[in-house]
Structure formats: structure tokens, C-alpha cells
C-alpha positions in Angstrom: 0.0 0.0 0.0 1.3 3.4 -1.0 1.9 5.9 1.8 1.0 9.5 1.0 4.1 11.7 1.3 3.6 15.1 2.8 5.5 17.8 1.1 8.4 19.0 3.2 8.4 22.8 3.9 9.7 24.8 6.8 6.6 27.0 6.6 4.1 24.2 6.9 3.5 24.9 10.6 3.4 28.8 10.4 0.8 30.0 12.8 -0.8 33.4 13.3 -1.6 35.0 16.6 -3.3 38.3 17.4 -1.7 40.5 20.1 -3.4 41.3 23.4 -5.9 44.2 23.6 -3.4 46.5 25.3 -1.1 46.2 22.3 -3.8 47.3 19.7 -4.5 50.8 18.5 -8.1 51.6 19.7 -10.8 54.2 18.9 -9.6 54.9 15.3 -12.3 55.9 12.8 -11.1 53.8 9.9 -12.1 55.3 6.5 -15.4 54.2 4.9 -14.5 55.3 1.4 -15.4 52.7 -1.3 -12.0 51.9 -2.7 -10.2 48.6 -2.7 -6.9 49.6 -1.2 -5.4 48.4 2.0 -6.0 51.7 4.0 -2.9 51.0 6.1 0.8 51.2 5.6 3.5 50.2 8.1 7.3 50.5 8.4 9.7 49.8 11.3 8.9 53.2 12.9 5.3 54.1 12.2 1.8 52.7 11.3 -0.3 55.0 9.0 -4.0 54.5 8.8 -6.5 56.3 6.5 -9.4 57.7 8.6 -12.7 59.4 8.3 -12.3 63.1 8.1 -14.8 65.9 7.6 -14.0 68.6 5.1 -11.2 66.7 3.2 -9.0 63.7 3.6 -6.7 62.6 6.4 -4.6 59.8 7.8 -3.1 59.0 11.2 0.6 58.4 11.6 1.3 56.6 14.9 4.7 55.5 16.3 4.6 51.7 16.7 4.8 51.9 20.5 1.8 54.3 20.7 -0.7 51.5 21.5 -3.9 51.7 23.5 -6.7 54.2 23.0 -5.9 57.0 20.5 -7.4 60.3 21.6 -9.8 62.0 19.1 -7.6 65.1 19.2 -4.5 63.2 18.1 -2.8 65.1 15.3 -3.4 63.9 11.7 -1.9 64.4 8.3 -4.6 66.5 6.7 -3.6 68.4 3.6 -5.9 66.8 1.0 -9.2 68.4 0.1 -10.8 65.0 -0.8 -10.7 61.6 0.9 -7.4 59.8 0.9 -7.5 56.6 -1.2 -4.0 55.1 -0.8 -0.8 55.7 1.2 2.7 54.2 0.9 5.9 54.6 3.0 9.1 55.3 1.1 11.4 52.2 1.3 14.5 54.4 1.6 13.4 56.8 4.3 11.2 55.7 7.1 9.9 59.2 7.7 8.6 59.9 4.2 5.1 58.8 3.1 3.1 59.5 0.0 -0.6 59.8 -0.3 -3.1 59.8 -3.2 -6.6 61.3 -3.0 -9.9 62.0 -4.6 -8.7 65.6 -5.1 -6.6 64.4 -8.0 -3.3 65.1 -6.3 -0.4 63.1 -4.9 1.3 64.6 -1.8 4.6 63.6 -0.2 5.0 64.2 3.6 8.0 64.2 6.0 7.0 62.9 9.4 9.1 64.2 12.4 11.4 61.6 13.9 9.3 61.0 17.0 5.9 61.3 15.4 3.4 64.2 15.0 3.0 66.7 17.7 0.6 69.0 15.8 -1.4 68.2 12.7 0.5 68.3 9.4 -1.1 70.2 6.6 1.9 71.3 4.5 3.4 68.5 2.4 7.0 68.6 1.2 5.7 68.5 -2.4 2.4 68.4 -4.2 2.4 66.4 -7.4 -0.3 67.5 -9.8 -0.9 65.7 -13.2 -3.9 63.5 -12.9 -7.3 64.7 -14.0 -9.3 62.3 -11.9 -8.9 60.7 -8.4 -5.6 59.0 -7.6 -6.1 55.6 -6.2 -2.7 53.9 -6.4 0.6 55.0 -5.0 3.9 52.9 -5.2 7.5 53.9 -4.5 10.3 52.5 -6.7 12.0 49.6 -4.8 15.6 50.5 -5.6 15.8 54.1 -7.0 15.6 57.1 -4.6 12.8 59.6 -5.0 11.0 57.7 -7.8 7.2 57.5 -7.2 4.5 55.9 -9.3 0.9 57.0 -9.2 -2.2 55.7 -11.1 -5.5 57.5 -11.3 -9.0 56.9 -12.5 -8.0 58.9 -15.6 -6.5 55.5 -16.7 -3.0 57.1 -16.6 0.2 56.0 -14.8 2.6 58.8 -14.0 6.2 58.2 -12.7 7.5 61.2 -10.8 10.9 62.4 -9.7 10.0 63.5 -6.2 13.3 65.3 -5.8 12.3 67.9 -8.4 8.5 67.5 -8.3 8.3 66.7 -12.0 6.4 64.0 -13.9 9.1 62.3 -16.0 7.1 59.4 -17.5 3.4 59.4 -18.4 1.8 56.2 -19.6 -1.3 57.1 -21.6 -3.5 55.1 -23.9 -2.2 51.8 -22.5 -5.2 51.2 -20.3 -8.8 51.7 -21.7 -10.4 51.4 -18.3 -9.8 51.8 -14.5 -6.4 50.5 -13.3 -7.0 48.1 -10.3 -3.3 47.5 -9.3 0.3 48.4 -10.2 3.4 46.5 -8.9 7.1 47.0 -9.6 9.4 44.0 -10.1 12.3 43.2 -7.9 14.8 45.8 -9.4 12.1 48.2 -10.6 12.8 47.8 -14.4 9.2 46.6 -15.1 5.7 47.1 -13.8 2.7 44.8 -14.0 -0.9 46.2 -14.0 -4.4 44.8 -13.6 -7.1 46.7 -15.4 -10.9 46.7 -15.4 -10.8 45.3 -19.0 -9.7 42.0 -17.4 -6.2 42.3 -18.9 -2.9 41.8 -17.1 -0.1 43.9 -18.7 3.7 43.8 -18.1 5.1 47.2 -19.1 8.6 48.7 -19.5 7.9 52.2 -18.3 11.1 53.9 -19.6 10.5 52.6 -23.1 6.7 53.2 -22.7 6.1 49.8 -24.2 3.9 46.8 -23.2 6.2 43.7 -22.9 3.5 41.1 -22.3 -0.2 41.0 -21.8 -3.0 38.5 -21.1 -6.6 39.3 -21.9 -9.2 37.7 -19.6 -6.7 36.5 -17.1 -9.7 36.1 -14.8 -13.1 36.2 -16.5 -15.1 37.5 -13.6 -16.2 41.1 -13.4 -14.9 41.9 -9.9 -11.5 43.6 -9.5 -8.2 41.8 -10.0 -4.8 42.2 -8.5 -1.4 41.4 -9.9 2.1 41.3 -8.3 5.6 40.3 -9.4 7.4 37.4 -7.8 11.1 37.5 -7.1 11.9 35.3 -10.1 9.9 37.5 -12.5 6.7 35.5 -12.7 3.4 37.3 -12.1 0.9 36.2 -9.4 -2.7 37.3 -9.8 -6.0 37.1 -7.8 -9.4 37.6 -9.4 -12.8 36.0 -10.0 -14.0 33.2 -12.4 -17.0 33.5 -14.6 -19.0 31.8 -11.8 -17.8 34.4 -9.3 -15.4 32.0 -7.5 -12.3 33.7 -6.2 -9.2 32.5 -8.1 -5.4 32.8 -7.8 -3.1 32.2 -10.7 0.7 32.2 -11.6 1.9 33.4 -15.0 5.2 33.5 -16.8 5.5 36.8 -18.7 7.5 35.1 -21.4 4.5 33.0 -22.3 1.2 34.3 -21.1 -1.1 32.1 -23.2 -1.7 29.7 -20.4 -1.1 30.1 -16.6 1.5 28.0 -14.8 -1.1 27.3 -12.2 -4.7 28.2 -11.3 -6.5 27.6 -8.0 -10.1 28.2 -7.2 -10.9 29.1 -3.6 -14.4 30.1 -2.6 -17.4 32.2 -3.6 -16.9 35.2 -1.3 -17.1 38.5 -3.1 -14.3 40.4 -1.2 -11.3 41.4 -3.3 -8.2 39.4 -2.4 -5.2 41.7 -1.5 -1.9 39.8 -2.0 1.1 40.5 0.2 4.4 38.9 -0.9 7.6 38.1 1.0 10.4 37.7 -1.6 12.8 36.2 0.9 10.6 33.2 1.8 8.4 33.1 -1.4 5.3 33.1 0.7 2.1 34.9 -0.5 -0.5 36.0 2.1 -4.0 36.7 0.8 -6.3 39.0 2.8 -9.8 39.4 1.5 -11.6 42.7 2.1 -14.5 41.9 4.4 -13.0 38.4 5.2 -12.0 37.4 8.7 -9.1 35.2 7.5 -5.6 35.4 6.1 -4.6 32.5 3.8 -1.0 31.8 2.9 0.7 29.9 0.1 4.2 29.0 -0.7 5.4 29.5 -4.3 8.0 26.9 -5.5 9.5 25.5 -8.7 7.7 22.2 -8.2 4.2 21.4 -9.4 1.6 22.5 -8.5 3.8 25.6 -7.9 1.4 27.3 -5.6 1.2 25.3 -2.3 -1.5 26.0 0.3 0.0 26.3 3.8 -2.7 27.3 6.2 -5.4 29.9 7.2 -5.4 32.3 10.1 -9.0 33.0 11.2 -10.5 35.6 13.6 -14.1 36.5 14.4 -14.1 40.1 13.1 -14.0 41.0 9.4 -11.1 43.2 8.1 -11.6 46.6 6.5 -8.0 46.9 5.4 -4.5 45.4 6.1 -1.0 46.7 6.6 2.1 44.5 6.0 5.4 45.1 7.9 8.6 44.9 5.9 11.2 42.3 7.1 13.3 45.0 8.7 10.6 45.5 11.4 10.2 41.9 12.5 11.5 40.3 15.7 14.0 37.7 14.5 14.5 36.3 18.0 10.9 35.0 18.1 11.1 33.5 14.5 8.5 36.1 13.4 8.3 35.9 9.6 5.4 38.3 8.9 3.3 40.9 10.8 0.0 42.3 9.7 -1.9 45.3 11.0 -5.6 44.4 10.6 -8.1 47.2 10.5 -11.4 46.8 12.2 -14.2 49.4 12.2 -12.7 51.2 15.2 -9.3 49.7 15.8 -6.1 48.4 14.4 -4.9 44.9 15.6 -1.4 43.6 14.9 -1.2 39.9 13.9 2.1 38.0 14.2 3.0 35.1 12.0 5.6 32.7 13.6 7.5 29.6 12.6 7.7 27.4 15.7 11.4 26.6 16.5 12.9 25.2 19.7 16.2 26.9 19.4 16.7 30.6 20.5 19.6 31.0 18.0 19.3 33.1 14.8 17.6 31.0 12.1 19.6 31.6 8.9 17.1 29.6 6.8 14.2 31.8 7.8 16.0 35.1 7.4 18.2 35.3 4.3 19.6 38.8 3.6 16.8 41.1 2.9 16.3 44.5 1.2 17.7 47.3 3.3 16.8 51.0 3.4 19.7 52.2 1.1 18.8 53.1 -2.5 20.8 51.4 -5.2 20.3 54.2 -7.7 19.5 57.9 -7.8 16.4 59.0 -9.6 18.3 60.5 -12.5 20.3 57.2 -13.0 17.1 55.2 -13.2 15.5 57.6 -15.7 18.7 57.4 -17.8 18.2 53.6 -18.1 20.3 52.1 -15.3 18.9 49.2 -13.2 20.0 48.2 -9.7 19.1 45.2 -7.5 18.1 45.9 -3.9 21.0 46.5 -1.5 20.7 43.6 1.0 21.3 43.6 4.7 21.6 40.8 7.3 19.1 40.6 10.1 21.4 38.4 12.3 21.8 41.1 15.0 18.4 42.6 14.3 17.7 45.7 12.3 19.3 48.9 13.6 17.8 52.0 11.9 20.2 54.6 10.6 19.7 58.3 10.4 17.1 59.3 7.8 18.1 62.3 5.7 15.4 64.9 5.1 13.6 64.8 1.8 14.7 67.9 -0.2 12.8 69.0 -3.3 14.7 71.2 -5.7 12.2 72.6 -8.1 13.3 74.1 -11.4 12.9 77.8 -11.5 9.4 78.6 -12.4 10.5 81.8 -14.3 12.1 79.6 -16.9 8.6 78.4 -17.9 6.4 81.4 -17.1 8.3 84.4 -18.4 8.2 85.5 -22.1 11.2 84.5 -24.1 11.2 87.7 -26.3 11.5 90.5 -23.8 10.6 94.1 -24.6 13.5 96.0 -26.1 13.6 99.8 -25.4 16.7 101.9 -25.9 19.8 101.6 -28.2 19.7 98.9 -30.9 22.5 96.9 -29.3 20.9 97.1 -25.8 18.7 94.0 -25.0 17.1 93.4 -21.6 19.7 91.4 -19.8 17.1 90.5 -17.1 15.5 88.0 -19.6 13.7 84.8 -19.1 16.9 83.0 -20.1 18.5 84.2 -16.9 21.8 85.3 -18.3 23.2 88.4 -20.2 21.8 88.6 -23.7 23.6 91.7 -25.0 26.8 93.7 -24.8 25.2 96.1 -22.2 24.4 93.9 -19.2 24.5 95.6 -15.9 22.4 93.1 -13.9 21.0 89.6 -14.4 19.1 87.0 -12.5 21.5 84.2 -12.1 22.1 81.0 -10.3 25.7 81.0 -11.5 28.8 80.8 -9.4 29.5 83.3 -6.6 26.2 85.3 -6.9 26.3 88.7 -5.1 23.0 89.1 -3.1 21.4 92.5 -3.4 18.7 93.4 -1.0 15.3 93.3 -2.7 14.3 96.6 -1.2 17.4 98.3 -2.6 16.7 96.8 -6.1 13.1 97.9 -6.1 13.8 101.3 -4.5 16.3 102.1 -7.3 13.3 102.0 -9.7 15.0 101.8 -13.2 18.3 103.3 -11.9 21.2 102.8 -11.2 20.9 99.2 -12.1 19.4 100.2 -15.5 16.4 97.9 -15.5 16.1 98.4 -19.2 12.4 97.6 -20.0 8.9 97.2 -18.7 9.3 93.5 -19.1 12.5 93.6 -17.0 10.7 95.5 -14.3 7.8 92.9 -14.4 10.4 90.2 -13.9 11.6 92.0 -10.8 8.1 92.1 -9.4 7.7 88.4 -10.1 10.8 87.7 -8.1 9.5 89.9 -5.3 6.4 87.7 -5.1 8.6 84.6 -4.9 10.4 86.0 -1.9 14.0 87.0 -1.3 15.1 83.5 -0.3 14.6 82.3 -3.9 16.7 84.7 -6.0 20.0 86.5 -6.3 21.0 89.6 -8.2 24.5 89.4 -9.7 26.4 92.5 -10.8 28.5 92.0 -13.9 31.2 94.6 -14.6 
């Protein structure tokens, strides 16, 4: 008689456990907006939760140790004029978070090191480019200051946050609402799921669709698609009979899936969370009260069911902690932050081990907070794999540098190129939109060149058109524009 052989896996006995009540975050009015995002984002320092807010959109940012009841007057991040739909922490700076909203804008915020003391309404930068609400936000995994946003205008915009500029706009690729966007491991490709039931793999810098599969899931309910570490694509969706499905695809050959599993007939959208170090996928259904987890391997059937963690209360959203924030001494391999109607409850996933020593097989080197590339390098075509760190002695956070946004001078775009010319034929207004001397008779110029000589604004304006010889009405208009910008943003440079 043949004995059934149970597949060997170190994750077979992973179990979940909710923390005690005093370690939860209580009395939080979780957002009721009808949008299928996770409503929660977590990093090793803070947990951020989208909340109900009158007169606009807001989210809470709590230090991880700030458990217990959260006072109604606790400060929020509240700069949006419409409900916040998605938030995402920067992987390279634990104090920087981006948010997308129904007000069609993306905002990037710098959180103080010890958390908020007063409400924060001034973002570091506002990114405006979408014509409809922005429902998806995702930072580049390896390049500093590169942020992706997707809106209900069916566009994807990739921003250089360091300058506040949209550098790539993907139009006409998606005929309908985009349900999800995910970067691959080194950030060279993105995969998207769209309401037209098509999964697309896109090279954003070439603005080209590399692979696509129509009717990846035939049901009408929303799909999700994420990249695996080996480049395959994992999707969740619904069958024609409204059964929830999960599937694994090879982008090199999208005709047939590598594997398809049908699960149940619940109608909640399955949000996938992936751990590239252990190749485990956790599925959290909106409105479900369970977390299912699967191991992805190279052996058939490729997607192996491990277990289900079940609680009594349904989840309204879910946050997923990065590996850097886990307790390696307790063999913790994942931590979720489950949103109830009025609270946030951490759930810890643990592999039972008898030894107290560091478990190398559970914690291979993982992606650290250092960026492999600068934004400009990535936009020029370079790729970089994540810079890995060891968790053997736990994660020790370093000093985060402030996010600085260097915007290009708005005068370069807004002032007329052909300035008015009054006076001798060889005398052209040197205070031109070009920002440098334009004729043999330059006595002053706006310049960001070397060794600028600051001149007090009051003195420049008091001189009227003399002695600096402001040589035209347009030149004077430029001076007034600079005054509106404020003295901190300009220099006058005398040229002899």
C-alpha cells in the first residue's frame, strides 16, 4: 500500500496570533470610502491609517509603540481636500510617506522623527498631473525619490519627487480603470491589472507593453497582480461563476497560466502580500475574517497552500510590515496590521522553533533602506538590485536624511522668451527669461551661477529703473515676479 508523502516545507506549521488588547490601537475611525486599497501602511517606525475626516482627507501616523486608546484630538496628516485613497511609505526613508486622494493630487510628507505633535497640513511637495482621483501609490523599490501614481483617468505617472516633476506618463495603455500596479524586484518593469480584465507587463522607460494576457480572470470583480522575485506574475481575481481565483503566470509565455487555484465564492477582493525572501504569499480578502497563505515553488503545483489564520471580526484593510521591522528572536516571519471598524490589531506570523539562536534559513539577507540608484540614473536607463542587509543582529535603523525637493525655476517656464526692447539697438534686456546676459550692455541679471552677489530686494526695487538700469517694462515685471517669490529664492548678480 502506498503511503501519502507530505511535502516538506519549513513553513508548513506557520501560525498566526493576534496580540493582546493593550497592544492594539483603539478608537480609530477607519475610512469608509469605497475603494479597494489596504487603507494601512507600516514600516519599522510608524503605522499609518486612512481615517474618516470631515472637510477633506486625512490619515493617522502613529509610532509603533503608541498603542492603546488613541485620543480623538491626536494630530493627523490633513492636507488633502478630498478623501485619501492610498498611502505608501518610502522604502528608503522611514519618515517619508506619499498619499493619493480624490482631489486628483499626490502629496509627499515628511514625518518628524518622534511622530506628530501637531497636525501636518503642509506637504513637502504636491504632485499634480492627474485629471481624476488618484487611487494607487507605489515607490520604486531601488531608486531614490521615484514614485508611481495611477489614477481613474487611466494614466500612470512616474515622478521624480526630488524635483517634483512628472518624467514618464503612460497614456493610452489602459482603456479602463487600473486596479493595481506593482514594480518588479529591481524596478525595471511594472505589472498592472485593469478593469478590461487584462494583465499587462510594461517597460515604463520605453513606454512599451512587454507582455499581456486578456481575460486573465473572467469575472467582473476587481483583479490584483504582483511580481514574484523570479519575474513570474501572481494574480488574484474571479472566475465567470464568481469564484475567487489565484493564478501564476510566466511573462515570457502568457497564453496559459503556470497554475490556477479556485478558492471560494466570497465577493471580497483578495489583497496579495508577498515576501520575496521566503516566497510566501499572504491573501487577505476585504470583508473576510481570515488570512490564507501559500508557498510559491518551482515544483508542481507551484502554488502550495500552507494554512489559514481566522478571527471573528472582518477586516476593512490590512498593513504589512517589511522584514526590517520583525522580531527575529521570536522567529516572526510576517506581521500584519488588521483594520477593524474602530481599531487596528497587529497579527504576528511565527514559525515554531525550539532553538533561540538566529535561524539563517528563515532570514536570508533582505532588502535594506539604502537606495541602489538615484532617480536620474534610473530615468537614464540604469537598473540596480536591492542592497541587501543581514538581520542576524536585528535591524538597527540609521539616520534618515530629510527629503529635499529642488524645483526648477518657475521663471524659466512662465516668463516670455522675447523681452521688450527699449533703448539703443544693441541694448537688449539682460534680465531676460533665459536668466543670463543677452547683449553687450548687461548691468544686472538674475543668475544661479557661481558666486552670486546678493542684493537686498528693497534696494533693487527702490532704485526704480536706476542705477541698475532695468532696461524695459518686461524687465521690471520680472523683478516684481521675483518679489512675489520672496528674497530667499533669488539673487542679483552684478556683472562689470
